[in-house]
C-alpha positions in Angstrom: 11.1 -22.2 41.4 7.8 -22.5 43.3 6.1 -25.9 42.4 3.2 -25.7 44.4 -0.2 -26.7 42.1 -2.0 -23.5 41.8 -5.9 -23.3 41.2 -5.4 -19.9 40.9 -3.2 -20.2 37.8 -5.1 -22.3 35.8 -6.5 -22.0 32.7 -9.8 -20.4 32.5 -13.0 -22.6 31.9 -13.6 -19.9 29.0 -11.5 -19.4 25.8 -11.7 -16.8 23.4 -12.9 -14.0 25.1 -12.2 -11.2 22.7 -14.4 -12.6 20.5 -17.3 -12.5 22.7 -20.2 -9.8 23.0 -20.3 -7.5 26.0 -23.9 -9.4 27.3 -21.6 -12.8 26.9 -18.6 -11.4 28.5 -20.7 -10.1 31.6 -22.8 -13.0 31.4 -19.9 -15.4 32.0 -18.3 -13.6 34.5 -21.3 -13.7 36.6 -21.6 -17.3 35.8 -18.3 -17.8 37.9 -19.3 -15.6 40.3 -22.2 -17.1 41.7 -19.8 -19.7 42.8 -18.3 -17.5 45.4 -20.6 -17.8 47.8 -20.9 -21.2 47.9 -17.2 -21.3 48.3 -17.0 -19.0 51.4 -19.7 -21.3 53.0 -17.8 -24.2 53.0 -14.9 -22.3 55.3 -17.2 -20.7 57.8 -16.5 -23.2 60.7 -12.4 -21.9 60.1 -13.9 -18.2 60.0 -15.9 -18.8 63.3 -12.7 -20.1 65.5 -10.9 -16.8 64.1 -13.5 -14.9 65.2 -14.2 -16.5 68.5 -10.4 -16.0 68.8 -10.3 -12.5 68.0 -12.9 -11.5 70.7 -11.1 -13.6 73.5 -8.0 -11.5 72.3 -9.8 -8.5 72.0 -11.1 -8.5 75.5 -7.5 -8.5 76.5 -6.5 -5.1 74.4 -5.8 -7.5 70.9 -5.4 -6.0 67.7 -6.3 -7.1 64.3 -3.2 -7.1 61.4 -3.8 -8.1 58.0 -0.8 -8.2 55.8 -0.7 -8.9 51.9 0.4 -8.0 48.5 -0.8 -6.4 45.7 -4.7 -7.0 45.6 -4.5 -8.9 48.6 -2.9 -6.1 50.4 -5.2 -3.3 49.5 -8.3 -5.6 50.9 -6.6 -5.7 53.7 -6.2 -2.0 54.0 -10.2 -1.4 52.7 -11.4 -3.3 55.7 -8.9 -2.2 58.3 -9.9 1.4 57.5 -13.6 1.1 57.1 -13.9 0.1 60.8 -13.4 3.5 62.8 -16.1 5.4 60.9 -18.7 2.2 60.8 -17.9 0.9 64.1 -15.9 3.8 66.1 -12.9 1.9 66.8 -9.6 3.5 67.5 -7.9 3.4 64.0 -4.9 1.2 65.8 -7.3 -2.1 66.6 -7.4 -3.2 63.5 -4.5 -2.6 61.0 -3.8 -3.1 57.1 -0.6 -3.4 55.8 0.5 -4.1 52.2 3.9 -5.3 50.8 5.9 -2.0 49.4 4.1 0.4 52.0 1.1 2.9 51.5 2.7 3.5 48.2 1.9 0.4 47.0 -2.1 0.5 47.6 -2.3 3.0 44.6 0.8 2.1 42.4 2.5 -1.6 42.1 5.8 -1.9 44.3 8.1 -4.2 42.0 9.4 -7.4 44.2 8.0 -5.9 47.5 6.2 -9.2 47.9 9.2 -11.1 47.1 11.0 -9.8 50.8 10.2 -12.4 53.0 12.2 -10.5 56.3 10.1 -7.4 55.3 6.4 -8.2 57.0 8.2 -8.4 60.2 9.9 -5.4 60.5 6.2 -3.9 58.8 4.6 -5.2 62.2 7.3 -4.2 64.6 6.8 -0.4 63.8 3.3 -1.4 66.0 4.8 -3.0 68.7 2.9 -6.5 67.5 3.0 -8.7 71.1 1.0 -12.1 71.7 -2.5 -10.5 72.4 -2.2 -9.2 68.6 -3.5 -11.6 65.7 -2.4 -11.5 62.0 -4.3 -12.7 59.2 -2.2 -13.3 55.8 -4.1 -13.0 52.8 -2.2 -14.3 49.6 -4.7 -15.7 46.8 -1.8 -17.9 45.9 -1.0 -18.7 49.1 2.7 -18.7 48.5 3.4 -14.9 48.7 7.4 -14.3 50.5 6.1 -11.2 52.2 2.9 -12.9 53.9 5.2 -16.1 54.2 7.8 -14.9 56.2 5.4 -12.7 58.2 3.0 -15.6 59.6 6.5 -17.2 60.4 7.8 -14.7 61.8 4.3 -13.9 64.1 4.3 -18.0 64.8 7.8 -17.7 66.2 7.2 -14.7 68.4 3.6 -16.4 69.7 1.2 -14.2 68.0 -2.0 -16.1 66.6 -2.1 -16.5 62.7 -4.4 -17.1 60.1 -4.0 -17.5 56.4 -6.5 -16.6 53.8 -5.9 -18.1 50.3 -7.6 -19.8 47.6 -5.3 -22.5 46.7 -5.5 -25.9 48.5 -3.0 -27.1 50.5 -0.6 -24.3 50.2 2.4 -23.3 51.9 0.2 -20.2 53.5 -2.2 -23.2 54.9 0.2 -25.2 56.2 1.9 -22.0 58.3 -1.0 -20.3 59.3 -2.8 -21.5 62.6 -5.9 -21.0 61.2 -6.2 -21.6 57.7 -8.6 -20.5 55.5 -9.2 -21.6 51.9 -11.8 -20.7 49.7 -11.7 -23.0 46.8 -13.1 -20.3 44.2 -11.6 -22.0 40.9 -9.9 -21.0 37.9 -10.2 -17.3 37.1 -12.4 -16.3 34.4 -9.4 -14.4 32.5 -6.5 -17.0 33.4 -4.4 -16.3 36.8 -6.3 -12.4 37.3 -7.4 -13.5 41.3 -8.6 -9.6 41.4 -11.4 -11.5 40.1 -13.2 -14.1 41.9 -10.5 -14.9 44.7 -10.6 -11.3 45.6 -13.9 -10.9 45.7 -13.8 -14.5 48.3 -11.6 -12.8 50.1 -13.7 -9.2 50.1 -16.6 -11.4 51.3 -14.2 -13.0 54.3 -12.8 -10.1 55.7 -16.3 -8.6 56.0 -17.4 -11.7 57.7 -14.3 -11.6 59.7 -14.5 -8.1 60.6 -18.4 -7.5 61.5 -19.0 -10.5 63.2 -16.0 -9.6 65.8 -17.4 -5.8 65.8 -21.2 -7.0 67.1 -19.5 -9.9 69.2 -17.5 -6.7 71.1 -20.6 -4.9 71.4 -20.4 -2.1 68.1 -23.5 -2.8 67.4 -27.1 -2.3 68.7 -30.3 -4.5 67.7 -28.6 -4.1 64.1 -27.7 -0.6 63.7 -24.2 1.4 64.0 -24.5 2.9 67.4 -21.0 3.6 66.9 -20.4 5.2 63.7 -18.6 8.2 63.1 -20.5 10.8 62.4 -18.1 12.2 59.9 -20.7 13.5 56.7 -24.3 14.9 56.8 -25.4 12.0 55.4 -24.6 9.5 58.7 -25.7 12.6 60.6 -28.7 11.8 58.7 -29.0 7.8 59.5 -27.7 8.2 62.9 -31.0 10.6 63.7 -33.2 8.1 61.7 -32.1 5.8 64.2 -32.5 7.9 67.2 -36.3 8.7 65.6 -36.9 4.6 65.9 -35.2 3.8 69.1 -36.3 7.0 71.2 -40.0 8.2 69.4 -38.6 10.8 68.8 -39.6 14.0 66.0 -36.8 14.2 63.3 -35.9 17.5 65.1 -35.5 16.4 68.6 -33.6 13.3 67.4 -30.7 15.4 65.2 -30.5 17.7 68.1 -29.7 14.8 70.7 -27.9 13.2 68.4 -25.5 16.4 67.8 -25.9 16.9 71.8 -24.3 13.8 72.9 -22.2 13.2 69.7 -23.2 9.5 68.9 -26.3 7.0 68.9 -25.0 5.0 71.6 -24.5 8.3 73.9 -28.1 9.4 73.0 -29.9 6.4 74.2 -28.0 6.1 77.1 -28.9 9.5 77.9 -32.7 9.5 77.2 -33.1 6.3 79.0 -31.7 7.3 82.3 
């Protein structure tokens, strides 16, 4: 039985929720949410340590893996899935894995998170190496699937980080880089899809965005390598070129479609 003291399971600061009006509910949820950014701010040194390590390892061909169960797993997959369209990176450089497999993205798989061996088996499908980095995500810091994966990764020379919402959890103790975002009890007691999940989304945004900028996937403040996969993105890329190259919209659109990316179009025009 897990005896670790979990802030994430403590009783909400609010009670008799069913008696509150809609406005009262929304105001109180927002009141709780305002604590999140400050909690993330306190762990920036740890996030910085992870990003700097990732930059060095990416330069050697390393990859970033996220593992988690339930909400945490879904957030890792969400972050990973947005890297190719946003930054033009191959799909196999940032990879999200959820306990129970892809079916668990939409529907919970019973007891999948309780298997300490499965995460490493899942990672083996990607031939994980010591150049790679594994981030385990678990609000509780006690999810067996995540703990097992981190422990096996450590044993195989993989750099590990742990993103959790409880202090001094088993995950923080196992991971080489512990990121403990203490957001306090949830508005609905134990519902870590709320403040904990929001904090995880913020941290994952910071990790992947800072990494992509550091490895050169942003120019100025523009997504110059984004995939032109719909009309909205073609329009965005065209407007980038209008500003960067002092072209008309029509000229910029022709250049973008000819060269296939904002970066390539800018490079071609500046030769």
